[in-house]
C-alpha positions in Angstrom: -56.8 13.2 11.1 -55.6 16.4 9.2 -53.5 16.1 6.1 -50.6 17.6 8.1 -50.9 14.9 10.8 -51.2 12.2 8.1 -48.0 13.5 6.3 -46.1 13.5 9.6 -47.2 10.0 10.2 -46.3 8.9 6.7 -42.9 10.5 6.9 -42.0 8.8 10.1 -42.1 11.9 12.3 -39.7 13.9 10.2 -39.8 17.5 11.1 -41.7 19.5 8.5 -40.6 23.2 7.9 -43.3 25.8 8.6 -43.4 26.8 4.9 -44.3 23.3 4.0 -46.7 22.9 6.9 -48.6 26.0 5.8 -49.1 24.4 2.4 -50.3 21.2 3.9 -52.8 23.1 6.1 -54.2 24.8 3.0 -54.6 21.6 1.0 -57.5 19.1 0.9 -55.3 16.1 0.1 -51.8 15.1 -0.9 -52.4 15.7 -4.6 -53.4 19.3 -4.0 -50.4 19.8 -1.7 -48.1 18.5 -4.5 -49.7 21.0 -6.9 -49.2 23.8 -4.5 -45.6 22.9 -3.9 -44.9 22.9 -7.6 -46.6 26.3 -8.0 -44.7 27.8 -5.1 -41.4 26.3 -6.4 -42.0 27.8 -9.9 -42.6 31.3 -8.4 -39.5 31.1 -6.2 -37.4 29.8 -9.1 -38.6 32.7 -11.4 -38.0 35.2 -8.7 -34.5 33.8 -8.1 -33.7 34.1 -11.8 -34.8 37.7 -11.8 -32.6 38.5 -8.8 -29.6 36.9 -10.4 -30.2 39.0 -13.6 -30.1 42.0 -11.3 -26.9 40.8 -9.7 -25.3 40.5 -13.1 -26.4 44.0 -14.1 -25.0 45.4 -10.9 -21.7 43.5 -11.3 -21.3 45.2 -14.8 -22.1 48.6 -13.3 -19.5 48.0 -10.5 -16.8 47.2 -13.1 -17.5 50.4 -15.0 -17.4 52.5 -11.8 -14.2 50.9 -10.6 -12.5 51.8 -13.9 -13.9 55.3 -13.7 -12.8 55.8 -10.0 -9.3 54.6 -10.6 -8.9 57.0 -13.5 -10.2 60.0 -11.7 -7.7 62.7 -10.8 -10.1 64.8 -8.7 -10.3 63.7 -5.0 -14.0 64.8 -4.8 -15.0 62.9 -7.9 -13.1 59.8 -6.6 -15.0 60.0 -3.4 -18.3 60.2 -5.1 -17.5 57.2 -7.3 -16.2 55.2 -4.3 -19.5 55.9 -2.6 -21.4 54.6 -5.6 -19.3 51.4 -5.8 -19.8 50.7 -2.0 -23.6 51.2 -2.5 -23.6 48.8 -5.5 -21.7 46.2 -3.5 -24.1 46.5 -0.6 -27.0 46.1 -3.0 -25.4 43.0 -4.5 -24.9 41.5 -1.0 -28.5 42.1 -0.2 -29.7 40.5 -3.4 -27.4 37.5 -2.9 -28.9 37.1 0.6 -32.4 37.0 -0.9 -31.2 34.5 -3.5 -29.9 32.3 -0.8 -33.3 32.4 1.0 -35.1 31.5 -2.2 -32.7 28.6 -2.8 -33.4 27.3 0.7 -37.1 27.7 0.0 -36.9 25.8 -3.2 -35.0 23.0 -1.5 -37.8 22.7 1.1 -40.4 22.3 -1.7 -38.2 19.8 -3.5 -37.8 17.8 -0.4 -41.5 17.6 0.4 -42.4 16.9 -3.2 -39.8 14.1 -3.3 -41.1 12.6 0.0 -44.7 12.6 -1.2 -43.8 10.9 -4.5 -41.4 8.5 -2.9 -44.0 7.4 -0.3 -46.5 6.8 -3.2 -49.4 8.5 -1.3 -51.0 9.5 -4.5 -53.0 7.0 -6.5 -52.3 8.5 -10.0 -48.9 7.8 -11.7 -46.3 10.4 -10.9 -42.8 11.0 -12.2 -40.3 8.5 -10.9 -37.7 8.9 -8.2 -35.0 9.5 -10.8 -36.6 12.8 -11.7 -37.0 13.8 -8.1 -33.4 13.1 -7.4 -32.4 15.0 -10.6 -34.5 18.0 -9.4 -32.9 17.9 -5.9 -29.5 17.7 -7.5 -30.2 20.7 -9.6 -31.3 22.6 -6.5 -28.1 21.6 -4.7 -25.9 22.6 -7.7 -27.7 26.0 -7.8 -27.1 26.5 -4.1 -23.4 25.8 -4.5 -23.2 28.1 -7.5 -24.8 31.0 -5.6 -22.5 30.3 -2.6 -19.5 30.5 -4.9 -20.8 33.8 -6.3 -21.3 35.3 -2.9 -17.8 34.0 -1.8 -16.3 35.6 -4.9 -18.1 38.9 -4.2 -16.8 38.9 -0.6 -13.3 38.0 -1.8 -13.3 40.8 -4.3 -14.4 43.3 -1.6 -11.7 42.0 0.7 -9.0 42.3 -2.0 -10.0 45.9 -2.5 -9.1 46.6 1.1 -5.6 46.9 2.5 -5.4 44.0 4.9 -1.6 43.6 5.3 -1.0 47.0 6.9 -1.0 47.4 10.6 -3.1 50.0 12.4 0.0 51.9 13.5 1.2 52.1 9.9 -2.3 53.3 8.8 -2.2 56.0 11.5 1.3 57.1 10.3 0.1 57.2 6.7 -2.9 59.3 7.6 -0.8 61.7 9.6 1.7 61.9 6.7 -1.1 62.5 4.3 -2.6 65.3 6.5 0.7 66.9 6.8 1.5 66.9 3.1 -2.1 67.3 2.0 -2.0 64.0 0.1 -5.5 62.7 -0.8 -6.4 59.0 -0.1 -6.4 56.7 -3.1 -9.6 55.4 -4.7 -9.2 52.0 -3.0 -8.8 53.7 0.4 -11.9 55.8 -0.2 -13.8 52.7 -1.3 -12.8 50.8 1.9 -14.0 53.8 4.0 -17.4 53.9 2.2 -17.9 50.1 2.5 -17.1 50.3 6.2 -19.6 53.1 6.6 -22.3 51.0 5.0 -21.5 47.7 6.8 -23.3 48.5 10.1 -26.5 49.3 8.2 -26.4 46.0 6.2 -25.9 44.1 9.5 -28.9 45.8 11.1 -31.0 45.0 8.0 -30.0 41.3 8.1 -30.7 41.1 11.8 -34.2 42.6 11.3 -34.9 40.2 8.4 -33.8 37.3 10.5 -36.2 38.3 13.3 -39.1 38.8 10.9 -38.4 35.4 9.3 
């Protein structure tokens, strides 16, 4: 009986995610599997921290660009800054998506580690269930934190867009602006640039989902 079959039997037929199944196939026994899970979790955790540092840096850059764009008097320069802000927001969204995938990956490793320890399939003493539950709780708290960050980012992007104006009013405003040569505001330019980037981000997410 392979270790994967043994684990499935021990866990009462619980479905084992492919990421975990791969580690079980690579391991000689439960102890080695546990070590591999801990190593993989450590790598994923460090990678996630690095990505969150990148998100923080981009958030600071976005704030500076927003201030600069709103202060610009030149329509051309406003457009360039709006494009930069849209690209920064798109990059943040991509990073948060990767953070979410890593958080899910960590949760898988925590679950399998907890199951192995809880089932006491190893002979040597291992940390108790309290530590396992505490680790799982930390992972859940981190996941919720990142979801809140992503929700806040989406809310900020939504606030920057005029949502309470009907399409007819927008057409009238555009016609009036064209007639009187009034340039769009920085927020309007930003909304246009974000709309331009959105189809590309959707295609990238779809491709990533297929590859995953």
